Residue, then its C-alpha position, 0 to 999 in steps of 0.5 A: m345138132a342142137i340148132q337143128a333141133g331148135v329149128e325143128m322144135g320151133l323154138r324162137v330163143v335158144t342158148i347153145e353150150g359147147n366146149s369148143m371155143s373156136v366153134i363158138k367164135k366161128s358160129q357167132t360171126d358171118l365170116v366164111d370158115k375154110s377149116e375142116i369143119g367149115a361146112y358145119i360152121r356155115d350150117v350153123q350160121t345159116k340156121k341161126n337166123r331162124f331165131w329171135s335170139i340165139i346165145f353161144i356159151h362156152a362150157h369147159r368139158s370138165a364143168n359139163q361132163l354129163a353133156y359131153i358123155l351124152a354127145m359122145e354116146t349119141l355119136e357112138n350109137r349113131e343116134q340122130s337126136y337125144l333128150v327128146g321125150s326122155v333122158p337115156v338110162y346111161a345119162l341118168q346113171r351118169m348123173e347120179i355118179e356125178w352128183a355123188k362126187e360133188p361136195n355139199 
């Protein structure tokens, strides 16, 4: 979804963060993926050529809890996009909780 959003927004340089190392590695290659997520990988591989620069970064789920929650809520609510125009209220609330937990 992040790559599709980048295409729709006309971005030329993007950095995609994800918590699945196998998906990131497969997305960086042009090899045909025959796993259950192969169609998604092919979609990423096709669309990544629309950017001047695209970087895939692995972010462990525990280090990126807010992004994980946003993704899960988006899927649960069957939303097509998020973080376009504004940040959902539940994300702002979660961000405040996470910041309060962090040591100074």
